[in-house]
C-alpha positions as CSV (number, residue, x, y, z in Angstrom):
1,X,-0.3,-88.9,-33.7
2,X,2.7,-88.1,-35.8
3,X,2.7,-87.9,-39.6
4,X,4.6,-91.2,-39.8
5,X,2.0,-93.0,-37.6
6,X,-0.8,-91.4,-39.7
7,X,0.9,-92.7,-42.9
8,X,1.1,-96.2,-41.5
9,X,-2.3,-96.5,-39.9
10,X,-4.8,-94.2,-41.8
11,X,-3.5,-94.0,-45.3
12,X,-3.7,-97.8,-46.0
13,X,-7.5,-97.5,-45.4
14,X,-7.9,-95.5,-48.6
15,X,-7.8,-98.8,-50.6
16,X,-10.7,-100.1,-48.5
17,X,-12.6,-96.9,-48.5
18,X,-12.5,-96.2,-52.2
19,X,-15.0,-98.9,-53.2
20,X,-17.4,-97.8,-50.5
21,X,-17.2,-94.1,-51.4
22,X,-17.5,-95.0,-55.1
23,X,-20.6,-97.1,-54.5
24,X,-22.2,-94.1,-52.7
25,X,-21.1,-91.3,-54.9
26,X,-21.2,-93.2,-58.2
27,X,-18.6,-91.0,-59.8
28,X,-14.9,-91.7,-60.1
29,X,-13.7,-88.1,-59.9
30,X,-16.0,-87.2,-57.0
31,X,-14.8,-90.3,-55.2
32,X,-11.1,-89.4,-55.5
33,X,-11.9,-85.8,-54.3
34,X,-13.9,-87.2,-51.4
35,X,-11.1,-89.5,-50.5
36,X,-8.6,-86.6,-50.4
37,X,-11.0,-84.5,-48.4
38,X,-11.5,-87.4,-46.0
39,X,-7.8,-87.8,-45.5
40,X,-7.5,-84.1,-44.6
41,X,-10.4,-84.5,-42.3
42,X,-8.9,-87.5,-40.6
43,X,-5.6,-85.7,-40.3
44,X,-7.3,-82.8,-38.5
45,X,-9.0,-85.4,-36.2
46,X,-5.8,-87.4,-35.6
47,X,-5.9,-86.8,-31.9
48,X,-9.5,-88.1,-31.6
49,X,-8.5,-91.0,-33.8
50,X,-5.5,-91.9,-31.6
51,X,-7.8,-92.0,-28.5
52,X,-10.4,-94.1,-30.2
53,X,-10.8,-97.7,-29.1
54,X,-11.8,-98.9,-32.6
55,X,-10.0,-96.7,-35.2
56,X,-11.1,-98.9,-38.1
57,X,-14.8,-98.4,-37.4
58,X,-14.3,-94.7,-36.6
59,X,-12.6,-94.2,-40.0
60,X,-15.2,-96.1,-41.9
61,X,-18.0,-94.3,-40.2
62,X,-16.5,-90.9,-40.9
63,X,-16.0,-91.9,-44.5
64,X,-19.6,-93.1,-44.9
65,X,-21.0,-89.9,-43.3
66,X,-18.7,-87.7,-45.4
67,X,-19.8,-89.3,-48.6
68,X,-23.5,-89.1,-47.6
69,X,-23.0,-85.4,-46.8
70,X,-21.5,-84.8,-50.3
71,X,-24.4,-86.7,-51.9
72,X,-26.9,-84.6,-50.1
73,X,-25.3,-81.4,-51.3
74,X,-25.5,-82.6,-54.9
75,X,-28.6,-84.8,-54.8
76,X,-30.1,-84.0,-58.2
77,X,-26.7,-84.5,-59.8
78,X,-25.9,-87.8,-61.7
79,X,-27.2,-90.5,-59.3
80,X,-27.0,-93.8,-61.2
81,X,-25.1,-92.4,-64.1
82,X,-21.9,-94.3,-63.4
83,X,-23.8,-97.6,-63.2
84,X,-25.3,-96.9,-66.6
85,X,-21.8,-96.2,-68.0
86,X,-20.6,-99.5,-66.7
87,X,-23.5,-101.2,-68.5
88,X,-22.6,-99.4,-71.7
89,X,-19.0,-100.4,-71.3
90,X,-19.8,-104.1,-71.4
91,X,-18.0,-105.3,-74.6
92,X,-18.9,-108.9,-74.7
93,X,-21.2,-109.4,-77.6
94,X,-22.5,-112.8,-76.5
95,X,-23.8,-111.6,-73.1
96,X,-24.4,-107.9,-73.8
97,X,-28.2,-107.4,-73.4
98,X,-28.7,-110.3,-71.1
99,X,-25.9,-109.3,-68.8
100,X,-27.2,-105.7,-68.7
101,X,-30.6,-107.0,-67.8
102,X,-29.3,-109.3,-65.1
103,X,-27.2,-106.5,-63.6
104,X,-30.1,-104.1,-63.6
105,X,-32.4,-106.7,-61.9
106,X,-29.8,-107.5,-59.2
107,X,-29.1,-103.8,-58.6
108,X,-32.8,-103.1,-58.2
109,X,-33.2,-106.0,-55.8
110,X,-30.3,-104.8,-53.6
111,X,-31.6,-101.2,-53.6
112,X,-34.9,-102.3,-52.1
113,X,-33.4,-104.4,-49.3
114,X,-33.7,-103.1,-45.7
115,X,-30.7,-101.0,-44.7
116,X,-28.7,-103.6,-42.7
117,X,-29.1,-106.2,-45.4
118,X,-28.2,-103.7,-48.2
119,X,-25.1,-102.5,-46.3
120,X,-23.8,-106.0,-45.5
121,X,-24.3,-107.4,-49.0
122,X,-22.7,-104.3,-50.6
123,X,-19.7,-104.4,-48.2
124,X,-19.1,-108.1,-48.7
125,X,-20.1,-108.8,-52.3
126,X,-19.5,-105.5,-54.0
127,X,-16.7,-104.0,-52.0
128,X,-15.0,-107.3,-51.1
129,X,-14.6,-106.6,-47.4
130,X,-13.8,-109.4,-45.0
131,X,-16.3,-110.5,-42.3
132,X,-14.1,-109.0,-39.6
133,X,-14.0,-105.6,-41.2
134,X,-17.8,-105.6,-41.8
135,X,-18.3,-106.6,-38.1
136,X,-16.1,-103.7,-37.0
137,X,-17.9,-101.3,-39.2
138,X,-21.5,-102.3,-38.4
139,X,-21.0,-103.4,-34.8
140,X,-22.6,-106.8,-35.5
141,X,-20.8,-110.0,-34.5
142,X,-19.2,-112.0,-37.3
143,X,-21.8,-114.8,-37.0
144,X,-24.6,-112.3,-37.2
145,X,-23.0,-110.6,-40.3
146,X,-22.9,-114.1,-42.0
147,X,-26.6,-114.6,-41.2
148,X,-27.5,-111.1,-42.5
149,X,-25.5,-111.8,-45.7
150,X,-27.2,-115.1,-46.2
151,X,-30.6,-113.6,-45.8
152,X,-29.8,-110.6,-48.0
153,X,-28.6,-112.9,-50.8
154,X,-31.7,-115.0,-50.4
155,X,-33.9,-111.9,-50.7
156,X,-32.0,-110.7,-53.7
157,X,-32.4,-114.1,-55.3
158,X,-36.2,-114.1,-54.6
159,X,-36.6,-110.6,-56.0
160,X,-34.7,-111.3,-59.2
161,X,-36.7,-114.5,-59.7
162,X,-39.9,-112.5,-59.3
163,X,-38.6,-110.0,-61.9
164,X,-37.8,-112.8,-64.3
165,X,-41.1,-114.5,-63.8
166,X,-42.9,-111.1,-64.4
167,X,-40.8,-110.6,-67.6
168,X,-41.5,-114.1,-68.8
169,X,-45.3,-113.6,-68.2
170,X,-45.1,-110.2,-70.0
171,X,-43.2,-111.6,-72.9
172,X,-45.7,-114.5,-73.3
173,X,-48.7,-112.2,-73.2
174,X,-46.9,-109.9,-75.7
175,X,-46.3,-112.9,-78.0
176,X,-50.0,-113.9,-77.8
177,X,-51.3,-110.5,-78.6
């Protein structure tokens, strides 16, 4: 693979990979560094990439594994800190506390989903990937990806409703006491 072919086929993936890497690493600077390291790694594996039958899935898998490796190396370091910063950055006075609470509940609900549900809902609803891209990455057919996404959203909805029901009960008890 020539440098020109690499520029035209691999480099455009960086826009799609950034949200996925950011979601895993939860730090903007680390994500940028990881993306640069990943491009070097892909350049070194350009011959394997050229012979690959599904380069898109190959690139995404390498990116995901690379980010998980980085996360393992720095496990105790700043997991969840970036999400907390996003919450602090919410400027809208009308929805401040309520929005933070909702965001927290949805995040917790997504985090406890089984892996395939969590992966699909994050790729579609958080990273904004298309069904075809998710299908390539996961190996599931598009129709199955849609089913998984639907079930994942339903589970998140149920979990969030349980959390709100619990909060309402707790508030009511607190008001009585």
